[in-house]
mmCIF file of the N, C-alpha and C atoms, coordinates in Angstrom:
data_MODEL
# 
_entry.id   MODEL 
# 
loop_
_atom_site.group_PDB 
_atom_site.id 
_atom_site.type_symbol 
_atom_site.label_atom_id 
_atom_site.label_alt_id 
_atom_site.label_comp_id 
_atom_site.label_asym_id 
_atom_site.label_entity_id 
_atom_site.label_seq_id 
_atom_site.pdbx_PDB_ins_code 
_atom_site.Cartn_x 
_atom_site.Cartn_y 
_atom_site.Cartn_z 
_atom_site.occupancy 
_atom_site.B_iso_or_equiv 
_atom_site.pdbx_formal_charge 
_atom_site.auth_seq_id 
_atom_site.auth_comp_id 
_atom_site.auth_asym_id 
_atom_site.auth_atom_id 
_atom_site.pdbx_PDB_model_num 
ATOM 1   N N  . MET A 1 1  ? 100.434 99.046  -38.714 1.00 0.00 ? 1  MET A N  1 
ATOM 2   C CA . MET A 1 1  ? 101.826 99.177  -38.305 1.00 0.00 ? 1  MET A CA 1 
ATOM 3   C C  . MET A 1 1  ? 101.894 99.406  -36.795 1.00 0.00 ? 1  MET A C  1 
ATOM 4   N N  . THR A 1 2  ? 102.814 98.738  -36.165 1.00 0.00 ? 2  THR A N  1 
ATOM 5   C CA . THR A 1 2  ? 103.039 98.916  -34.732 1.00 0.00 ? 2  THR A CA 1 
ATOM 6   C C  . THR A 1 2  ? 104.172 99.913  -34.530 1.00 0.00 ? 2  THR A C  1 
ATOM 7   N N  . TYR A 1 3  ? 103.876 100.939 -33.757 1.00 0.00 ? 3  TYR A N  1 
ATOM 8   C CA . TYR A 1 3  ? 104.879 101.955 -33.477 1.00 0.00 ? 3  TYR A CA 1 
ATOM 9   C C  . TYR A 1 3  ? 105.608 101.651 -32.175 1.00 0.00 ? 3  TYR A C  1 
ATOM 10  N N  . THR A 1 4  ? 106.869 102.080 -32.110 1.00 0.00 ? 4  THR A N  1 
ATOM 11  C CA . THR A 1 4  ? 107.641 101.999 -30.874 1.00 0.00 ? 4  THR A CA 1 
ATOM 12  C C  . THR A 1 4  ? 108.022 103.413 -30.461 1.00 0.00 ? 4  THR A C  1 
ATOM 13  N N  . TYR A 1 5  ? 108.314 103.561 -29.177 1.00 0.00 ? 5  TYR A N  1 
ATOM 14  C CA . TYR A 1 5  ? 108.541 104.896 -28.637 1.00 0.00 ? 5  TYR A CA 1 
ATOM 15  C C  . TYR A 1 5  ? 109.822 104.947 -27.813 1.00 0.00 ? 5  TYR A C  1 
ATOM 16  N N  . ASP A 1 6  ? 110.413 106.134 -27.798 1.00 0.00 ? 6  ASP A N  1 
ATOM 17  C CA . ASP A 1 6  ? 111.623 106.402 -27.035 1.00 0.00 ? 6  ASP A CA 1 
ATOM 18  C C  . ASP A 1 6  ? 111.311 107.524 -26.052 1.00 0.00 ? 6  ASP A C  1 
ATOM 19  N N  . ILE A 1 7  ? 112.193 107.700 -25.087 1.00 0.00 ? 7  ILE A N  1 
ATOM 20  C CA . ILE A 1 7  ? 112.067 108.771 -24.110 1.00 0.00 ? 7  ILE A CA 1 
ATOM 21  C C  . ILE A 1 7  ? 113.211 109.748 -24.324 1.00 0.00 ? 7  ILE A C  1 
ATOM 22  N N  . GLN A 1 8  ? 112.851 111.037 -24.431 1.00 0.00 ? 8  GLN A N  1 
ATOM 23  C CA . GLN A 1 8  ? 113.842 112.076 -24.680 1.00 0.00 ? 8  GLN A CA 1 
ATOM 24  C C  . GLN A 1 8  ? 113.780 113.133 -23.581 1.00 0.00 ? 8  GLN A C  1 
ATOM 25  N N  . PHE A 1 9  ? 114.946 113.516 -23.098 1.00 0.00 ? 9  PHE A N  1 
ATOM 26  C CA . PHE A 1 9  ? 115.086 114.538 -22.061 1.00 0.00 ? 9  PHE A CA 1 
ATOM 27  C C  . PHE A 1 9  ? 115.568 115.826 -22.711 1.00 0.00 ? 9  PHE A C  1 
ATOM 28  N N  . ASN A 1 10 ? 114.977 116.975 -22.330 1.00 0.00 ? 10 ASN A N  1 
ATOM 29  C CA . ASN A 1 10 ? 115.344 118.261 -22.920 1.00 0.00 ? 10 ASN A CA 1 
ATOM 30  C C  . ASN A 1 10 ? 115.385 119.355 -21.866 1.00 0.00 ? 10 ASN A C  1 
ATOM 31  N N  . ASP A 1 11 ? 116.322 120.264 -22.020 1.00 0.00 ? 11 ASP A N  1 
ATOM 32  C CA . ASP A 1 11 ? 116.299 121.540 -21.306 1.00 0.00 ? 11 ASP A CA 1 
ATOM 33  C C  . ASP A 1 11 ? 116.775 122.602 -22.295 1.00 0.00 ? 11 ASP A C  1 
ATOM 34  N N  . SER A 1 12 ? 117.027 123.803 -21.835 1.00 0.00 ? 12 SER A N  1 
ATOM 35  C CA . SER A 1 12 ? 117.364 124.880 -22.770 1.00 0.00 ? 12 SER A CA 1 
ATOM 36  C C  . SER A 1 12 ? 118.701 124.672 -23.470 1.00 0.00 ? 12 SER A C  1 
ATOM 37  N N  . ALA A 1 13 ? 119.569 123.808 -22.917 1.00 0.00 ? 13 ALA A N  1 
ATOM 38  C CA . ALA A 1 13 ? 120.912 123.646 -23.484 1.00 0.00 ? 13 ALA A CA 1 
ATOM 39  C C  . ALA A 1 13 ? 121.205 122.253 -24.040 1.00 0.00 ? 13 ALA A C  1 
ATOM 40  N N  . ASN A 1 14 ? 120.504 121.224 -23.555 1.00 0.00 ? 14 ASN A N  1 
ATOM 41  C CA . ASN A 1 14 ? 120.878 119.847 -23.901 1.00 0.00 ? 14 ASN A CA 1 
ATOM 42  C C  . ASN A 1 14 ? 119.674 118.979 -24.227 1.00 0.00 ? 14 ASN A C  1 
ATOM 43  N N  . SER A 1 15 ? 119.984 117.837 -24.838 1.00 0.00 ? 15 SER A N  1 
ATOM 44  C CA . SER A 1 15 ? 118.972 116.848 -25.163 1.00 0.00 ? 15 SER A CA 1 
ATOM 45  C C  . SER A 1 15 ? 119.615 115.465 -25.153 1.00 0.00 ? 15 SER A C  1 
ATOM 46  N N  . ASN A 1 16 ? 118.948 114.503 -24.537 1.00 0.00 ? 16 ASN A N  1 
ATOM 47  C CA . ASN A 1 16 ? 119.414 113.118 -24.533 1.00 0.00 ? 16 ASN A CA 1 
ATOM 48  C C  . ASN A 1 16 ? 118.224 112.192 -24.691 1.00 0.00 ? 16 ASN A C  1 
ATOM 49  N N  . SER A 1 17 ? 118.412 111.101 -25.409 1.00 0.00 ? 17 SER A N  1 
ATOM 50  C CA . SER A 1 17 ? 117.358 110.089 -25.494 1.00 0.00 ? 17 SER A CA 1 
ATOM 51  C C  . SER A 1 17 ? 117.875 108.780 -24.935 1.00 0.00 ? 17 SER A C  1 
ATOM 52  N N  . LYS A 1 18 ? 116.935 107.937 -24.512 1.00 0.00 ? 18 LYS A N  1 
ATOM 53  C CA . LYS A 1 18 ? 117.288 106.651 -23.919 1.00 0.00 ? 18 LYS A CA 1 
ATOM 54  C C  . LYS A 1 18 ? 117.586 105.597 -24.980 1.00 0.00 ? 18 LYS A C  1 
ATOM 55  N N  . GLY A 1 19 ? 117.055 105.748 -26.177 1.00 0.00 ? 19 GLY A N  1 
ATOM 56  C CA . GLY A 1 19 ? 117.243 104.726 -27.203 1.00 0.00 ? 19 GLY A CA 1 
ATOM 57  C C  . GLY A 1 19 ? 116.286 103.553 -27.045 1.00 0.00 ? 19 GLY A C  1 
ATOM 58  N N  . PHE A 1 20 ? 115.181 103.782 -26.338 1.00 0.00 ? 20 PHE A N  1 
ATOM 59  C CA . PHE A 1 20 ? 114.188 102.727 -26.109 1.00 0.00 ? 20 PHE A CA 1 
ATOM 60  C C  . PHE A 1 20 ? 113.401 102.424 -27.372 1.00 0.00 ? 20 PHE A C  1 
ATOM 61  N N  . LYS A 1 21 ? 112.861 101.226 -27.421 1.00 0.00 ? 21 LYS A N  1 
ATOM 62  C CA . LYS A 1 21 ? 111.886 100.820 -28.432 1.00 0.00 ? 21 LYS A CA 1 
ATOM 63  C C  . LYS A 1 21 ? 110.744 100.152 -27.668 1.00 0.00 ? 21 LYS A C  1 
ATOM 64  N N  . LEU A 1 22 ? 109.996 100.981 -26.925 1.00 0.00 ? 22 LEU A N  1 
ATOM 65  C CA . LEU A 1 22 ? 108.946 100.499 -26.039 1.00 0.00 ? 22 LEU A CA 1 
ATOM 66  C C  . LEU A 1 22 ? 107.575 100.892 -26.571 1.00 0.00 ? 22 LEU A C  1 
ATOM 67  N N  . SER A 1 23 ? 106.531 100.343 -25.950 1.00 0.00 ? 23 SER A N  1 
ATOM 68  C CA . SER A 1 23 ? 105.172 100.788 -26.269 1.00 0.00 ? 23 SER A CA 1 
ATOM 69  C C  . SER A 1 23 ? 104.947 102.139 -25.599 1.00 0.00 ? 23 SER A C  1 
ATOM 70  N N  . PHE A 1 24 ? 103.925 102.859 -26.056 1.00 0.00 ? 24 PHE A N  1 
ATOM 71  C CA . PHE A 1 24 ? 103.593 104.147 -25.454 1.00 0.00 ? 24 PHE A CA 1 
ATOM 72  C C  . PHE A 1 24 ? 103.301 103.966 -23.966 1.00 0.00 ? 24 PHE A C  1 
ATOM 73  N N  . THR A 1 25 ? 102.553 102.937 -23.620 1.00 0.00 ? 25 THR A N  1 
ATOM 74  C CA . THR A 1 25 ? 102.189 102.665 -22.221 1.00 0.00 ? 25 THR A CA 1 
ATOM 75  C C  . THR A 1 25 ? 103.424 102.393 -21.374 1.00 0.00 ? 25 THR A C  1 
ATOM 76  N N  . GLN A 1 26 ? 104.375 101.642 -21.908 1.00 0.00 ? 26 GLN A N  1 
ATOM 77  C CA . GLN A 1 26 ? 105.613 101.368 -21.166 1.00 0.00 ? 26 GLN A CA 1 
ATOM 78  C C  . GLN A 1 26 ? 106.398 102.658 -20.923 1.00 0.00 ? 26 GLN A C  1 
ATOM 79  N N  . CYS A 1 27 ? 106.425 103.545 -21.900 1.00 0.00 ? 27 CYS A N  1 
ATOM 80  C CA . CYS A 1 27 ? 107.110 104.835 -21.727 1.00 0.00 ? 27 CYS A CA 1 
ATOM 81  C C  . CYS A 1 27 ? 106.421 105.671 -20.660 1.00 0.00 ? 27 CYS A C  1 
ATOM 82  N N  . GLU A 1 28 ? 105.092 105.722 -20.703 1.00 0.00 ? 28 GLU A N  1 
ATOM 83  C CA . GLU A 1 28 ? 104.355 106.471 -19.677 1.00 0.00 ? 28 GLU A CA 1 
ATOM 84  C C  . GLU A 1 28 ? 104.663 105.933 -18.286 1.00 0.00 ? 28 GLU A C  1 
ATOM 85  N N  . TYR A 1 29 ? 104.680 104.620 -18.143 1.00 0.00 ? 29 TYR A N  1 
ATOM 86  C CA . TYR A 1 29 ? 104.963 103.994 -16.858 1.00 0.00 ? 29 TYR A CA 1 
ATOM 87  C C  . TYR A 1 29 ? 106.380 104.346 -16.388 1.00 0.00 ? 29 TYR A C  1 
ATOM 88  N N  . TYR A 1 30 ? 107.343 104.289 -17.287 1.00 0.00 ? 30 TYR A N  1 
ATOM 89  C CA . TYR A 1 30 ? 108.733 104.615 -16.951 1.00 0.00 ? 30 TYR A CA 1 
ATOM 90  C C  . TYR A 1 30 ? 108.830 106.043 -16.406 1.00 0.00 ? 30 TYR A C  1 
ATOM 91  N N  . ILE A 1 31 ? 108.175 106.980 -17.080 1.00 0.00 ? 31 ILE A N  1 
ATOM 92  C CA . ILE A 1 31 ? 108.206 108.383 -16.635 1.00 0.00 ? 31 ILE A CA 1 
ATOM 93  C C  . ILE A 1 31 ? 107.538 108.518 -15.268 1.00 0.00 ? 31 ILE A C  1 
ATOM 94  N N  . LYS A 1 32 ? 106.365 107.910 -15.097 1.00 0.00 ? 32 LYS A N  1 
ATOM 95  C CA . LYS A 1 32 ? 105.652 108.004 -13.817 1.00 0.00 ? 32 LYS A CA 1 
ATOM 96  C C  . LYS A 1 32 ? 106.473 107.412 -12.679 1.00 0.00 ? 32 LYS A C  1 
ATOM 97  N N  . GLN A 1 33 ? 107.176 106.325 -12.956 1.00 0.00 ? 33 GLN A N  1 
ATOM 98  C CA . GLN A 1 33 ? 107.975 105.656 -11.912 1.00 0.00 ? 33 GLN A CA 1 
ATOM 99  C C  . GLN A 1 33 ? 109.212 106.457 -11.526 1.00 0.00 ? 33 GLN A C  1 
ATOM 100 N N  . HIS A 1 34 ? 109.807 107.183 -12.465 1.00 0.00 ? 34 HIS A N  1 
ATOM 101 C CA . HIS A 1 34 ? 111.122 107.775 -12.223 1.00 0.00 ? 34 HIS A CA 1 
ATOM 102 C C  . HIS A 1 34 ? 111.156 109.302 -12.160 1.00 0.00 ? 34 HIS A C  1 
ATOM 103 N N  . ASN A 1 35 ? 110.096 109.989 -12.595 1.00 0.00 ? 35 ASN A N  1 
ATOM 104 C CA . ASN A 1 35 ? 110.101 111.447 -12.551 1.00 0.00 ? 35 ASN A CA 1 
ATOM 105 C C  . ASN A 1 35 ? 110.207 111.911 -11.098 1.00 0.00 ? 35 ASN A C  1 
ATOM 106 N N  . GLY A 1 36 ? 111.132 112.809 -10.824 1.00 0.00 ? 36 GLY A N  1 
ATOM 107 C CA . GLY A 1 36 ? 111.354 113.284 -9.467  1.00 0.00 ? 36 GLY A CA 1 
ATOM 108 C C  . GLY A 1 36 ? 112.419 112.504 -8.714  1.00 0.00 ? 36 GLY A C  1 
ATOM 109 N N  . THR A 1 37 ? 113.037 111.517 -9.385  1.00 0.00 ? 37 THR A N  1 
ATOM 110 C CA . THR A 1 37 ? 114.094 110.722 -8.769  1.00 0.00 ? 37 THR A CA 1 
ATOM 111 C C  . THR A 1 37 ? 115.435 111.060 -9.424  1.00 0.00 ? 37 THR A C  1 
ATOM 112 N N  . ASN A 1 38 ? 116.475 110.388 -8.986  1.00 0.00 ? 38 ASN A N  1 
ATOM 113 C CA . ASN A 1 38 ? 117.800 110.561 -9.596  1.00 0.00 ? 38 ASN A CA 1 
ATOM 114 C C  . ASN A 1 38 ? 118.080 109.512 -10.668 1.00 0.00 ? 38 ASN A C  1 
ATOM 115 N N  . GLU A 1 39 ? 117.075 108.739 -11.040 1.00 0.00 ? 39 GLU A N  1 
ATOM 116 C CA . GLU A 1 39 ? 117.213 107.697 -12.052 1.00 0.00 ? 39 GLU A CA 1 
ATOM 117 C C  . GLU A 1 39 ? 117.536 108.294 -13.410 1.00 0.00 ? 39 GLU A C  1 
ATOM 118 N N  . SER A 1 40 ? 118.471 107.675 -14.114 1.00 0.00 ? 40 SER A N  1 
ATOM 119 C CA . SER A 1 40 ? 118.800 108.061 -15.484 1.00 0.00 ? 40 SER A CA 1 
ATOM 120 C C  . SER A 1 40 ? 119.105 109.549 -15.591 1.00 0.00 ? 40 SER A C  1 
ATOM 121 N N  . TYR A 1 41 ? 118.463 110.242 -16.552 1.00 0.00 ? 41 TYR A N  1 
ATOM 122 C CA . TYR A 1 41 ? 118.721 111.664 -16.777 1.00 0.00 ? 41 TYR A CA 1 
ATOM 123 C C  . TYR A 1 41 ? 117.794 112.574 -15.969 1.00 0.00 ? 41 TYR A C  1 
ATOM 124 N N  . PHE A 1 42 ? 116.887 112.012 -15.168 1.00 0.00 ? 42 PHE A N  1 
ATOM 125 C CA . PHE A 1 42 ? 115.903 112.847 -14.470 1.00 0.00 ? 42 PHE A CA 1 
ATOM 126 C C  . PHE A 1 42 ? 116.552 113.907 -13.589 1.00 0.00 ? 42 PHE A C  1 
ATOM 127 N N  . ALA A 1 43 ? 117.611 113.560 -12.870 1.00 0.00 ? 43 ALA A N  1 
ATOM 128 C CA . ALA A 1 43 ? 118.280 114.535 -11.989 1.00 0.00 ? 43 ALA A CA 1 
ATOM 129 C C  . ALA A 1 43 ? 118.954 115.644 -12.794 1.00 0.00 ? 43 ALA A C  1 
ATOM 130 N N  . GLU A 1 44 ? 119.608 115.276 -13.890 1.00 0.00 ? 44 GLU A N  1 
ATOM 131 C CA . GLU A 1 44 ? 120.336 116.253 -14.708 1.00 0.00 ? 44 GLU A CA 1 
ATOM 132 C C  . GLU A 1 44 ? 119.417 117.246 -15.421 1.00 0.00 ? 44 GLU A C  1 
ATOM 133 N N  . TYR A 1 45 ? 118.198 116.816 -15.726 1.00 0.00 ? 45 TYR A N  1 
ATOM 134 C CA . TYR A 1 45 ? 117.276 117.648 -16.506 1.00 0.00 ? 45 TYR A CA 1 
ATOM 135 C C  . TYR A 1 45 ? 116.144 118.232 -15.664 1.00 0.00 ? 45 TYR A C  1 
ATOM 136 N N  . LYS A 1 46 ? 116.310 118.281 -14.329 1.00 0.00 ? 46 LYS A N  1 
ATOM 137 C CA . LYS A 1 46 ? 115.288 118.888 -13.471 1.00 0.00 ? 46 LYS A CA 1 
ATOM 138 C C  . LYS A 1 46 ? 114.965 120.287 -13.966 1.00 0.00 ? 46 LYS A C  1 
ATOM 139 N N  . GLY A 1 47 ? 113.676 120.588 -14.084 1.00 0.00 ? 47 GLY A N  1 
ATOM 140 C CA . GLY A 1 47 ? 113.252 121.876 -14.617 1.00 0.00 ? 47 GLY A CA 1 
ATOM 141 C C  . GLY A 1 47 ? 113.055 121.856 -16.121 1.00 0.00 ? 47 GLY A C  1 
ATOM 142 N N  . GLY A 1 48 ? 113.509 120.791 -16.771 1.00 0.00 ? 48 GLY A N  1 
ATOM 143 C CA . GLY A 1 48 ? 113.315 120.619 -18.211 1.00 0.00 ? 48 GLY A CA 1 
ATOM 144 C C  . GLY A 1 48 ? 112.090 119.760 -18.471 1.00 0.00 ? 48 GLY A C  1 
ATOM 145 N N  . THR A 1 49 ? 112.105 119.071 -19.601 1.00 0.00 ? 49 THR A N  1 
ATOM 146 C CA . THR A 1 49 ? 110.984 118.209 -19.954 1.00 0.00 ? 49 THR A CA 1 
ATOM 147 C C  . THR A 1 49 ? 111.476 116.818 -20.337 1.00 0.00 ? 49 THR A C  1 
ATOM 148 N N  . VAL A 1 50 ? 110.570 115.870 -20.195 1.00 0.00 ? 50 VAL A N  1 
ATOM 149 C CA . VAL A 1 50 ? 110.797 114.518 -20.691 1.00 0.00 ? 50 VAL A CA 1 
ATOM 150 C C  . VAL A 1 50 ? 109.652 114.226 -21.666 1.00 0.00 ? 50 VAL A C  1 
ATOM 151 N N  . SER A 1 51 ? 110.002 113.694 -22.825 1.00 0.00 ? 51 SER A N  1 
ATOM 152 C CA . SER A 1 51 ? 109.013 113.472 -23.884 1.00 0.00 ? 51 SER A CA 1 
ATOM 153 C C  . SER A 1 51 ? 108.995 112.023 -24.321 1.00 0.00 ? 51 SER A C  1 
ATOM 154 N N  . ILE A 1 52 ? 107.824 111.618 -24.801 1.00 0.00 ? 52 ILE A N  1 
ATOM 155 C CA . ILE A 1 52 ? 107.688 110.326 -25.471 1.00 0.00 ? 52 ILE A CA 1 
ATOM 156 C C  . ILE A 1 52 ? 107.659 110.634 -26.963 1.00 0.00 ? 52 ILE A C  1 
ATOM 157 N N  . VAL A 1 53 ? 108.598 110.038 -27.700 1.00 0.00 ? 53 VAL A N  1 
ATOM 158 C CA . VAL A 1 53 ? 108.763 110.315 -29.122 1.00 0.00 ? 53 VAL A CA 1 
ATOM 159 C C  . VAL A 1 53 ? 108.611 109.017 -29.913 1.00 0.00 ? 53 VAL A C  1 
ATOM 160 N N  . CYS A 1 54 ? 107.817 109.066 -30.967 1.00 0.00 ? 54 CYS A N  1 
ATOM 161 C CA . CYS A 1 54 ? 107.632 107.900 -31.835 1.00 0.00 ? 54 CYS A CA 1 
ATOM 162 C C  . CYS A 1 54 ? 108.907 107.665 -32.643 1.00 0.00 ? 54 CYS A C  1 
ATOM 163 N N  . ASN A 1 55 ? 109.431 106.456 -32.591 1.00 0.00 ? 55 ASN A N  1 
ATOM 164 C CA . ASN A 1 55 ? 110.649 106.124 -33.335 1.00 0.00 ? 55 ASN A CA 1 
ATOM 165 C C  . ASN A 1 55 ? 110.431 106.145 -34.845 1.00 0.00 ? 55 ASN A C  1 
ATOM 166 N N  . GLU A 1 56 ? 109.236 105.794 -35.280 1.00 0.00 ? 56 GLU A N  1 
ATOM 167 C CA . GLU A 1 56 ? 108.990 105.689 -36.710 1.00 0.00 ? 56 GLU A CA 1 
ATOM 168 C C  . GLU A 1 56 ? 108.685 107.043 -37.371 1.00 0.00 ? 56 GLU A C  1 
ATOM 169 N N  . THR A 1 57 ? 107.994 107.937 -36.662 1.00 0.00 ? 57 THR A N  1 
ATOM 170 C CA . THR A 1 57 ? 107.585 109.210 -37.252 1.00 0.00 ? 57 THR A CA 1 
ATOM 171 C C  . THR A 1 57 ? 108.355 110.402 -36.688 1.00 0.00 ? 57 THR A C  1 
ATOM 172 N N  . ASN A 1 58 ? 109.088 110.181 -35.606 1.00 0.00 ? 58 ASN A N  1 
ATOM 173 C CA . ASN A 1 58 ? 109.834 111.232 -34.903 1.00 0.00 ? 58 ASN A CA 1 
ATOM 174 C C  . ASN A 1 58 ? 108.914 112.283 -34.272 1.00 0.00 ? 58 ASN A C  1 
ATOM 175 N N  . GLU A 1 59 ? 107.629 111.955 -34.137 1.00 0.00 ? 59 GLU A N  1 
ATOM 176 C CA . GLU A 1 59 ? 106.649 112.861 -33.551 1.00 0.00 ? 59 GLU A CA 1 
ATOM 177 C C  . GLU A 1 59 ? 106.693 112.783 -32.028 1.00 0.00 ? 59 GLU A C  1 
ATOM 178 N N  . THR A 1 60 ? 106.679 113.934 -31.369 1.00 0.00 ? 60 THR A N  1 
ATOM 179 C CA . THR A 1 60 ? 106.556 113.982 -29.913 1.00 0.00 ? 60 THR A CA 1 
ATOM 180 C C  . THR A 1 60 ? 105.090 113.809 -29.582 1.00 0.00 ? 60 THR A C  1 
ATOM 181 N N  . VAL A 1 61 ? 104.756 112.741 -28.870 1.00 0.00 ? 61 VAL A N  1 
ATOM 182 C CA . VAL A 1 61 ? 103.351 112.444 -28.598 1.00 0.00 ? 61 VAL A CA 1 
ATOM 183 C C  . VAL A 1 61 ? 102.935 112.824 -27.178 1.00 0.00 ? 61 VAL A C  1 
ATOM 184 N N  . LYS A 1 62 ? 103.888 113.032 -26.290 1.00 0.00 ? 62 LYS A N  1 
ATOM 185 C CA . LYS A 1 62 ? 103.578 113.482 -24.933 1.00 0.00 ? 62 LYS A CA 1 
ATOM 186 C C  . LYS A 1 62 ? 104.815 114.152 -24.351 1.00 0.00 ? 62 LYS A C  1 
ATOM 187 N N  . GLU A 1 63 ? 104.589 115.242 -23.605 1.00 0.00 ? 63 GLU A N  1 
ATOM 188 C CA . GLU A 1 63 ? 105.699 115.956 -22.977 1.00 0.00 ? 63 GLU A CA 1 
ATOM 189 C C  . GLU A 1 63 ? 105.291 116.288 -21.545 1.00 0.00 ? 63 GLU A C  1 
ATOM 190 N N  . VAL A 1 64 ? 106.212 116.025 -20.599 1.00 0.00 ? 64 VAL A N  1 
ATOM 191 C CA . VAL A 1 64 ? 105.936 116.207 -19.177 1.00 0.00 ? 64 VAL A CA 1 
ATOM 192 C C  . VAL A 1 64 ? 107.082 116.994 -18.553 1.00 0.00 ? 64 VAL A C  1 
ATOM 193 N N  . ALA A 1 65 ? 106.753 117.908 -17.631 1.00 0.00 ? 65 ALA A N  1 
ATOM 194 C CA . ALA A 1 65 ? 107.786 118.639 -16.899 1.00 0.00 ? 65 ALA A CA 1 
ATOM 195 C C  . ALA A 1 65 ? 108.501 117.683 -15.943 1.00 0.00 ? 65 ALA A C  1 
ATOM 196 N N  . ILE A 1 66 ? 109.821 117.834 -15.847 1.00 0.00 ? 66 ILE A N  1 
ATOM 197 C CA . ILE A 1 66 ? 110.603 117.003 -14.929 1.00 0.00 ? 66 ILE A CA 1 
ATOM 198 C C  . ILE A 1 66 ? 110.585 117.665 -13.566 1.00 0.00 ? 66 ILE A C  1 
ATOM 199 N N  . LEU A 1 67 ? 110.194 116.898 -12.568 1.00 0.00 ? 67 LEU A N  1 
ATOM 200 C CA . LEU A 1 67 ? 110.058 117.400 -11.196 1.00 0.00 ? 67 LEU A CA 1 
ATOM 201 C C  . LEU A 1 67 ? 111.386 117.515 -10.496 1.00 0.00 ? 67 LEU A C  1 
# 
């Protein structure tokens, strides 16, 4: 089975997901390219976390602090 992944933003009060259906590698690249910028939810969730979540299992497979 091929899994797809989404990106989810979290802080102590809120949570938003992008609704992506990307590969794990594509999600990692997206985070590396945009973390620390004002792109998407990165500015709003500074100090929170951004996670890669499997769409099929709902498992969080990687979590990174937002710069």
